[in-house]
Biotite code that builds the C-alpha atoms (Angstrom):
import biotite.structure as struc

atoms = struc.array([
    struc.Atom([-25.660, -43.144, -114.569], chain_id="A", res_id=1, res_name="MET", atom_name="CA", element="C"),
    struc.Atom([-27.353, -46.986, -113.918], chain_id="A", res_id=2, res_name="ASP", atom_name="CA", element="C"),
    struc.Atom([-27.924, -48.406, -110.831], chain_id="A", res_id=3, res_name="GLU", atom_name="CA", element="C"),
    struc.Atom([-25.247, -51.044, -111.040], chain_id="A", res_id=4, res_name="THR", atom_name="CA", element="C"),
    struc.Atom([-22.837, -48.377, -111.395], chain_id="A", res_id=5, res_name="ASN", atom_name="CA", element="C"),
    struc.Atom([-23.795, -46.773, -108.434], chain_id="A", res_id=6, res_name="ILE", atom_name="CA", element="C"),
    struc.Atom([-23.899, -49.626, -106.674], chain_id="A", res_id=7, res_name="ASN", atom_name="CA", element="C"),
    struc.Atom([-20.235, -50.302, -107.318], chain_id="A", res_id=8, res_name="TRP", atom_name="CA", element="C"),
    struc.Atom([-19.134, -46.773, -106.684], chain_id="A", res_id=9, res_name="VAL", atom_name="CA", element="C"),
    struc.Atom([-20.919, -47.365, -103.268], chain_id="A", res_id=10, res_name="LEU", atom_name="CA", element="C"),
    struc.Atom([-19.039, -50.304, -102.603], chain_id="A", res_id=11, res_name="ALA", atom_name="CA", element="C"),
    struc.Atom([-15.807, -49.053, -103.765], chain_id="A", res_id=12, res_name="ILE", atom_name="CA", element="C"),
    struc.Atom([-16.301, -45.957, -101.207], chain_id="A", res_id=13, res_name="ALA", atom_name="CA", element="C"),
    struc.Atom([-17.457, -47.732, -98.393], chain_id="A", res_id=14, res_name="CYS", atom_name="CA", element="C"),
    struc.Atom([-14.212, -50.236, -99.005], chain_id="A", res_id=15, res_name="LEU", atom_name="CA", element="C"),
    struc.Atom([-12.207, -47.621, -98.799], chain_id="A", res_id=16, res_name="LEU", atom_name="CA", element="C"),
    struc.Atom([-13.530, -45.731, -95.763], chain_id="A", res_id=17, res_name="ALA", atom_name="CA", element="C"),
    struc.Atom([-13.244, -49.198, -93.949], chain_id="A", res_id=18, res_name="GLY", atom_name="CA", element="C"),
    struc.Atom([-10.101, -49.110, -94.785], chain_id="A", res_id=19, res_name="ILE", atom_name="CA", element="C"),
    struc.Atom([-8.906, -45.166, -93.751], chain_id="A", res_id=20, res_name="GLY", atom_name="CA", element="C"),
    struc.Atom([-10.868, -46.035, -90.643], chain_id="A", res_id=21, res_name="ILE", atom_name="CA", element="C"),
    struc.Atom([-8.950, -49.526, -90.074], chain_id="A", res_id=22, res_name="GLY", atom_name="CA", element="C"),
    struc.Atom([-5.880, -47.889, -91.063], chain_id="A", res_id=23, res_name="ALA", atom_name="CA", element="C"),
    struc.Atom([-6.748, -45.064, -88.136], chain_id="A", res_id=24, res_name="LEU", atom_name="CA", element="C"),
    struc.Atom([-7.518, -47.555, -85.589], chain_id="A", res_id=25, res_name="GLY", atom_name="CA", element="C"),
    struc.Atom([-4.348, -49.446, -86.146], chain_id="A", res_id=26, res_name="TYR", atom_name="CA", element="C"),
    struc.Atom([-2.437, -46.665, -86.047], chain_id="A", res_id=27, res_name="HIS", atom_name="CA", element="C"),
    struc.Atom([-3.908, -45.104, -82.653], chain_id="A", res_id=28, res_name="LEU", atom_name="CA", element="C"),
    struc.Atom([-4.133, -48.592, -81.047], chain_id="A", res_id=29, res_name="LEU", atom_name="CA", element="C"),
    struc.Atom([-0.463, -49.360, -82.729], chain_id="A", res_id=30, res_name="ASN", atom_name="CA", element="C"),
    struc.Atom([0.527, -45.832, -80.607], chain_id="A", res_id=31, res_name="ALA", atom_name="CA", element="C"),
    struc.Atom([-1.079, -47.092, -77.338], chain_id="A", res_id=32, res_name="SER", atom_name="CA", element="C"),
    struc.Atom([0.998, -50.500, -77.502], chain_id="A", res_id=33, res_name="ALA", atom_name="CA", element="C"),
    struc.Atom([4.373, -48.148, -78.422], chain_id="A", res_id=34, res_name="GLY", atom_name="CA", element="C"),
    struc.Atom([3.519, -46.042, -75.249], chain_id="A", res_id=35, res_name="ASN", atom_name="CA", element="C"),
    struc.Atom([3.300, -49.286, -73.196], chain_id="A", res_id=36, res_name="THR", atom_name="CA", element="C"),
    struc.Atom([6.331, -50.924, -74.272], chain_id="A", res_id=37, res_name="GLN", atom_name="CA", element="C"),
    struc.Atom([8.290, -47.748, -73.319], chain_id="A", res_id=38, res_name="ARG", atom_name="CA", element="C"),
    struc.Atom([6.524, -47.665, -69.902], chain_id="A", res_id=39, res_name="LEU", atom_name="CA", element="C"),
    struc.Atom([7.983, -51.225, -69.607], chain_id="A", res_id=40, res_name="ARG", atom_name="CA", element="C"),
    struc.Atom([11.245, -50.651, -70.626], chain_id="A", res_id=41, res_name="GLN", atom_name="CA", element="C"),
    struc.Atom([11.616, -47.392, -68.013], chain_id="A", res_id=42, res_name="ARG", atom_name="CA", element="C"),
    struc.Atom([9.971, -50.110, -65.124], chain_id="A", res_id=43, res_name="LEU", atom_name="CA", element="C"),
    struc.Atom([12.476, -52.783, -66.171], chain_id="A", res_id=44, res_name="ALA", atom_name="CA", element="C"),
    struc.Atom([15.323, -50.159, -65.688], chain_id="A", res_id=45, res_name="GLU", atom_name="CA", element="C"),
    struc.Atom([14.045, -48.969, -62.793], chain_id="A", res_id=46, res_name="ARG", atom_name="CA", element="C"),
    struc.Atom([13.594, -52.365, -61.129], chain_id="A", res_id=47, res_name="GLU", atom_name="CA", element="C"),
    struc.Atom([17.711, -53.290, -62.595], chain_id="A", res_id=48, res_name="ARG", atom_name="CA", element="C"),
    struc.Atom([19.259, -49.932, -60.886], chain_id="A", res_id=49, res_name="GLU", atom_name="CA", element="C"),
    struc.Atom([17.195, -50.392, -57.477], chain_id="A", res_id=50, res_name="LEU", atom_name="CA", element="C"),
    struc.Atom([18.668, -54.080, -57.287], chain_id="A", res_id=51, res_name="ALA", atom_name="CA", element="C"),
    struc.Atom([22.182, -52.971, -57.931], chain_id="A", res_id=52, res_name="GLU", atom_name="CA", element="C"),
    struc.Atom([21.550, -50.151, -55.188], chain_id="A", res_id=53, res_name="PHE", atom_name="CA", element="C"),
    struc.Atom([20.422, -52.836, -52.825], chain_id="A", res_id=54, res_name="LYS", atom_name="CA", element="C"),
    struc.Atom([23.506, -55.167, -53.437], chain_id="A", res_id=55, res_name="ASP", atom_name="CA", element="C"),
    struc.Atom([25.357, -51.791, -53.090], chain_id="A", res_id=56, res_name="GLY", atom_name="CA", element="C"),
    struc.Atom([23.948, -51.186, -49.825], chain_id="A", res_id=57, res_name="MET", atom_name="CA", element="C"),
    struc.Atom([24.343, -54.704, -48.059], chain_id="A", res_id=58, res_name="SER", atom_name="CA", element="C"),
    struc.Atom([28.055, -54.663, -49.166], chain_id="A", res_id=59, res_name="ASP", atom_name="CA", element="C"),
    struc.Atom([28.634, -51.310, -47.580], chain_id="A", res_id=60, res_name="GLY", atom_name="CA", element="C"),
    struc.Atom([26.191, -52.802, -44.507], chain_id="A", res_id=61, res_name="LEU", atom_name="CA", element="C"),
    struc.Atom([28.582, -55.781, -44.273], chain_id="A", res_id=62, res_name="GLU", atom_name="CA", element="C"),
    struc.Atom([31.906, -53.883, -44.384], chain_id="A", res_id=63, res_name="ARG", atom_name="CA", element="C"),
    struc.Atom([30.524, -51.762, -41.484], chain_id="A", res_id=64, res_name="ILE", atom_name="CA", element="C"),
    struc.Atom([29.492, -54.830, -39.384], chain_id="A", res_id=65, res_name="THR", atom_name="CA", element="C"),
    struc.Atom([33.019, -55.910, -40.542], chain_id="A", res_id=66, res_name="ARG", atom_name="CA", element="C"),
    struc.Atom([34.804, -52.904, -39.271], chain_id="A", res_id=67, res_name="LEU", atom_name="CA", element="C"),
    struc.Atom([32.709, -52.258, -35.707], chain_id="A", res_id=68, res_name="ALA", atom_name="CA", element="C"),
    struc.Atom([33.297, -56.152, -34.786], chain_id="A", res_id=69, res_name="GLU", atom_name="CA", element="C"),
    struc.Atom([37.037, -55.468, -35.661], chain_id="A", res_id=70, res_name="SER", atom_name="CA", element="C"),
    struc.Atom([37.031, -52.426, -33.133], chain_id="A", res_id=71, res_name="LEU", atom_name="CA", element="C"),
    struc.Atom([35.215, -54.347, -30.568], chain_id="A", res_id=72, res_name="GLN", atom_name="CA", element="C"),
    struc.Atom([38.097, -57.104, -31.255], chain_id="A", res_id=73, res_name="ARG", atom_name="CA", element="C"),
    struc.Atom([40.561, -54.644, -30.947], chain_id="A", res_id=74, res_name="GLU", atom_name="CA", element="C"),
    struc.Atom([38.881, -52.838, -27.841], chain_id="A", res_id=75, res_name="SER", atom_name="CA", element="C"),
    struc.Atom([38.682, -56.070, -25.897], chain_id="A", res_id=76, res_name="ARG", atom_name="CA", element="C"),
    struc.Atom([42.473, -56.452, -26.673], chain_id="A", res_id=77, res_name="ASP", atom_name="CA", element="C"),
    struc.Atom([43.307, -53.196, -25.186], chain_id="A", res_id=78, res_name="LEU", atom_name="CA", element="C"),
    struc.Atom([41.179, -53.483, -22.302], chain_id="A", res_id=79, res_name="GLU", atom_name="CA", element="C"),
    struc.Atom([43.012, -57.044, -21.394], chain_id="A", res_id=80, res_name="GLN", atom_name="CA", element="C"),
    struc.Atom([46.689, -55.394, -22.211], chain_id="A", res_id=81, res_name="GLU", atom_name="CA", element="C"),
    struc.Atom([45.989, -52.152, -19.560], chain_id="A", res_id=82, res_name="ALA", atom_name="CA", element="C"),
    struc.Atom([44.654, -55.039, -16.854], chain_id="A", res_id=83, res_name="GLU", atom_name="CA", element="C"),
    struc.Atom([47.761, -56.881, -17.338], chain_id="A", res_id=84, res_name="GLU", atom_name="CA", element="C"),
    struc.Atom([49.976, -54.184, -17.331], chain_id="A", res_id=85, res_name="ALA", atom_name="CA", element="C"),
    struc.Atom([48.102, -53.201, -14.131], chain_id="A", res_id=86, res_name="ARG", atom_name="CA", element="C"),
    struc.Atom([48.838, -56.241, -12.441], chain_id="A", res_id=87, res_name="GLU", atom_name="CA", element="C"),
    struc.Atom([52.353, -55.972, -13.551], chain_id="A", res_id=88, res_name="ARG", atom_name="CA", element="C"),
    struc.Atom([52.696, -52.692, -12.004], chain_id="A", res_id=89, res_name="LEU", atom_name="CA", element="C"),
    struc.Atom([50.167, -53.132, -8.756], chain_id="A", res_id=90, res_name="GLY", atom_name="CA", element="C"),
    struc.Atom([48.380, -50.449, -9.389], chain_id="A", res_id=91, res_name="ALA", atom_name="CA", element="C"),
    struc.Atom([44.635, -49.633, -9.339], chain_id="A", res_id=92, res_name="ARG", atom_name="CA", element="C"),
    struc.Atom([42.637, -50.068, -12.495], chain_id="A", res_id=93, res_name="SER", atom_name="CA", element="C"),
    struc.Atom([40.910, -46.927, -14.210], chain_id="A", res_id=94, res_name="LEU", atom_name="CA", element="C"),
    struc.Atom([37.388, -48.751, -13.756], chain_id="A", res_id=95, res_name="ARG", atom_name="CA", element="C"),
    struc.Atom([38.195, -49.134, -10.183], chain_id="A", res_id=96, res_name="ARG", atom_name="CA", element="C"),
    struc.Atom([39.094, -45.428, -9.691], chain_id="A", res_id=97, res_name="GLN", atom_name="CA", element="C"),
    struc.Atom([36.504, -44.067, -11.502], chain_id="A", res_id=98, res_name="ALA", atom_name="CA", element="C"),
    struc.Atom([33.945, -46.130, -9.197], chain_id="A", res_id=99, res_name="LEU", atom_name="CA", element="C"),
    struc.Atom([36.232, -44.977, -6.290], chain_id="A", res_id=100, res_name="ASP", atom_name="CA", element="C"),
    struc.Atom([35.847, -41.560, -7.377], chain_id="A", res_id=101, res_name="ALA", atom_name="CA", element="C"),
    struc.Atom([31.846, -41.838, -7.720], chain_id="A", res_id=102, res_name="VAL", atom_name="CA", element="C"),
    struc.Atom([31.210, -43.631, -4.258], chain_id="A", res_id=103, res_name="SER", atom_name="CA", element="C"),
    struc.Atom([29.452, -41.667, -1.595], chain_id="A", res_id=104, res_name="PRO", atom_name="CA", element="C"),
    struc.Atom([32.188, -41.881, 1.104], chain_id="A", res_id=105, res_name="ALA", atom_name="CA", element="C"),
    struc.Atom([34.771, -39.991, -1.777], chain_id="A", res_id=106, res_name="ALA", atom_name="CA", element="C"),
    struc.Atom([31.732, -37.634, -2.163], chain_id="A", res_id=107, res_name="ALA", atom_name="CA", element="C"),
    struc.Atom([32.041, -36.594, 1.604], chain_id="A", res_id=108, res_name="THR", atom_name="CA", element="C"),
    struc.Atom([35.789, -36.204, 1.770], chain_id="A", res_id=109, res_name="SER", atom_name="CA", element="C"),
    struc.Atom([37.001, -32.205, 2.928], chain_id="A", res_id=110, res_name="SER", atom_name="CA", element="C"),
    struc.Atom([39.477, -32.624, -0.260], chain_id="A", res_id=111, res_name="THR", atom_name="CA", element="C"),
    struc.Atom([36.786, -31.967, -2.897], chain_id="A", res_id=112, res_name="GLU", atom_name="CA", element="C"),
    struc.Atom([35.636, -28.213, -3.574], chain_id="A", res_id=113, res_name="PRO", atom_name="CA", element="C"),
    struc.Atom([32.319, -26.928, -2.192], chain_id="A", res_id=114, res_name="ALA", atom_name="CA", element="C"),
    struc.Atom([29.367, -27.601, -4.558], chain_id="A", res_id=115, res_name="ILE", atom_name="CA", element="C"),
    struc.Atom([28.159, -23.700, -6.218], chain_id="A", res_id=116, res_name="PRO", atom_name="CA", element="C"),
    struc.Atom([25.120, -22.959, -4.507], chain_id="A", res_id=117, res_name="ARG", atom_name="CA", element="C"),
    struc.Atom([22.672, -20.512, -6.472], chain_id="A", res_id=118, res_name="ASP", atom_name="CA", element="C"),
    struc.Atom([21.606, -18.402, -3.286], chain_id="A", res_id=119, res_name="TYR", atom_name="CA", element="C"),
    struc.Atom([23.306, -16.330, -0.982], chain_id="A", res_id=120, res_name="ALA", atom_name="CA", element="C"),
    struc.Atom([24.056, -17.584, 2.722], chain_id="A", res_id=121, res_name="ASP", atom_name="CA", element="C"),
    struc.Atom([23.153, -14.476, 4.443], chain_id="A", res_id=122, res_name="GLY", atom_name="CA", element="C"),
    struc.Atom([25.987, -12.102, 4.111], chain_id="A", res_id=123, res_name="ASN", atom_name="CA", element="C"),
    struc.Atom([23.794, -10.053, 1.628], chain_id="A", res_id=124, res_name="ARG", atom_name="CA", element="C"),
    struc.Atom([26.279, -10.856, -1.426], chain_id="A", res_id=125, res_name="GLY", atom_name="CA", element="C"),
    struc.Atom([24.970, -10.230, -4.927], chain_id="A", res_id=126, res_name="THR", atom_name="CA", element="C"),
    struc.Atom([22.998, -13.409, -4.886], chain_id="A", res_id=127, res_name="LEU", atom_name="CA", element="C"),
    struc.Atom([21.060, -12.101, -2.107], chain_id="A", res_id=128, res_name="SER", atom_name="CA", element="C"),
    struc.Atom([17.147, -11.945, -2.093], chain_id="A", res_id=129, res_name="GLU", atom_name="CA", element="C"),
    struc.Atom([17.079, -8.445, -1.130], chain_id="A", res_id=130, res_name="ASP", atom_name="CA", element="C"),
    struc.Atom([20.491, -7.140, -3.150], chain_id="A", res_id=131, res_name="PHE", atom_name="CA", element="C"),
    struc.Atom([19.677, -3.864, -4.990], chain_id="A", res_id=132, res_name="GLY", atom_name="CA", element="C"),
    struc.Atom([16.612, -3.163, -2.758], chain_id="A", res_id=133, res_name="LEU", atom_name="CA", element="C"),
    struc.Atom([15.986, -0.575, -0.565], chain_id="A", res_id=134, res_name="ARG", atom_name="CA", element="C"),
    struc.Atom([14.275, -0.128, 2.265], chain_id="A", res_id=135, res_name="GLN", atom_name="CA", element="C"),
    struc.Atom([10.936, 1.929, 1.907], chain_id="A", res_id=136, res_name="ASP", atom_name="CA", element="C"),
    struc.Atom([10.998, 4.754, 4.658], chain_id="A", res_id=137, res_name="ASP", atom_name="CA", element="C"),
    struc.Atom([7.874, 6.718, 5.438], chain_id="A", res_id=138, res_name="ALA", atom_name="CA", element="C"),
    struc.Atom([9.598, 9.933, 4.662], chain_id="A", res_id=139, res_name="SER", atom_name="CA", element="C"),
    struc.Atom([9.575, 9.222, 1.051], chain_id="A", res_id=140, res_name="THR", atom_name="CA", element="C"),
    struc.Atom([6.317, 10.351, -0.135], chain_id="A", res_id=141, res_name="PRO", atom_name="CA", element="C"),
    struc.Atom([4.778, 7.645, -2.365], chain_id="A", res_id=142, res_name="GLN", atom_name="CA", element="C"),
    struc.Atom([2.552, 8.320, -5.593], chain_id="A", res_id=143, res_name="PRO", atom_name="CA", element="C"),
    struc.Atom([-1.106, 7.994, -5.058], chain_id="A", res_id=144, res_name="PRO", atom_name="CA", element="C"),
    struc.Atom([-2.616, 4.757, -6.336], chain_id="A", res_id=145, res_name="ARG", atom_name="CA", element="C"),
    struc.Atom([-5.735, 4.454, -8.371], chain_id="A", res_id=146, res_name="TYR", atom_name="CA", element="C"),
])
């Protein structure tokens, strides 16, 4: 073989090796780019779902706020109607009755039942301190203590 033929064969082999290495590098880099593209797409989908969820939550919270306000309004209206009815009938309001029941003058009245106690009043009942205890007699032998 001639030296010129070897140079041509070597040049063609190097060209083919370069094309192969380039194709392999392009394939590896393109696979990474495809993976990046898929990750970006998933991220965009998640952001869209999150935005929809936030919109749904804000709508729900607005609805709850409206319902709470309507309940408060209805409660005030009901209190006004009860007050008007009380004035028409001449009875004391429930609020006034509750305040009177809690006041100290009402607590000392004799009509209320006695407050339960957690101790006995000396009648040797089951709540007395010495209930169930026997008096120590000198005639009963005691075991020796060590």
